[in-house]
N, C-alpha and C positions, 0 to 999 in steps of 0.2 A: 443730249447726254453724251453721245460719242464725240461731238465737237469739243465739249468741255474736257473730256478725258483724252482727247487727241487720238482717237481711234479712227481708222478708215473703215468704210462700209464693208470691206472684204475681211477684216479682222474679226475674230471671235473674242468675246469677253466672258468673264465669269463673275456673277454676282452672288455673294454669299449673304444670306440674311436669315432671321429667325422665322418661326412658323406663324407669325401674325396672319390672321385670316385674310386681310386685305392684300397681302402679298401673293396669295395663292388663287386669286380669281382667274377665271378663264381669260378675261380681257387683258389682265396684266401679263399672263403667260404668253398670250398671242402677240402682244406688243413687243415683248422682249425677244420672242422667237423671230419676229420679222426683222429685228435689229441685230441678229446674230449674238444674242446674249444668252448664255447658259445660266441656269439658276441652280444653286445648291442651297437646300434648306436645312438649317440647324434644328434638329428635333427639340421639342420642349424639354426643359430640364438640363440640356447640355451647354447652353451659352456660358455658364461659369467655368466649365471645363475647357471649352474651345476659345474662350476670350479671356486670357490671363490678366489683361489690364483691369477688367472688371473686378477680379478677385484681389489683385495685388496693389492696385492704385486707387480705383474708384471706391471700393468698399471701405478701406481705412480712412480715406478722405471724408466720405459721407458720415461715417461713425464719429469722427472727430468733430465735424461741423454740427451734427445733431447734439453731441454732448455739450459743446460750447454754447449752442443756441439755447439748450435747456438751462444751463447755468445762467446765461444772460437773462432769459425770461424770468427766472426766479428772482434774480437780482433787481430787475426793473420793477417787478410787482412789489418787491420788498421796499423799495425807496420811492416808488411812484413818480417816475420821470415824465416830463412833458413829451408830446409826440415828436418834436424835432430831434430831441436827444435820442429818442428810441430809434428813429430812422438812421441817424449817424452811427449809432452803436451797432446796428444790424450790419451795415456796410463794413465797419471795422472788423467785426467778428469774421465775416466771410473772407476778407483780405488776409487776416491773421491765419486763418485755417489753411488757405492756399499756400501761404509762405511756409508754414510749419510742415505741411505735407511734402512740399518741394524739398525742404531740408532733410526730411526722413528718407526720401527716395535717394538723395545723393549720398547718404551715409550707409545705405544698405548694400 
């Protein structure tokens, strides 16, 4: 981990993550302590407040993708497309959503 992040063994590091129970085991805490990594845990319910990208970028993107996917699903069922066309359309919807979200962020 330190090698990838270019830390030397004498430097301290800070790891900030959510309160997922796997992060909080004694084994994980001991491993990080041996490697001079301090841990800050974001309490449940606070990630949306402390992670603004989740609220400002990811949420609008996911909302738009879900809406487009629902519209596409209803359209596919209405016209009964074959499986190959369904897969190609699925990819196109995802690419279109990412491009639209990118444009939204540039204009805000």
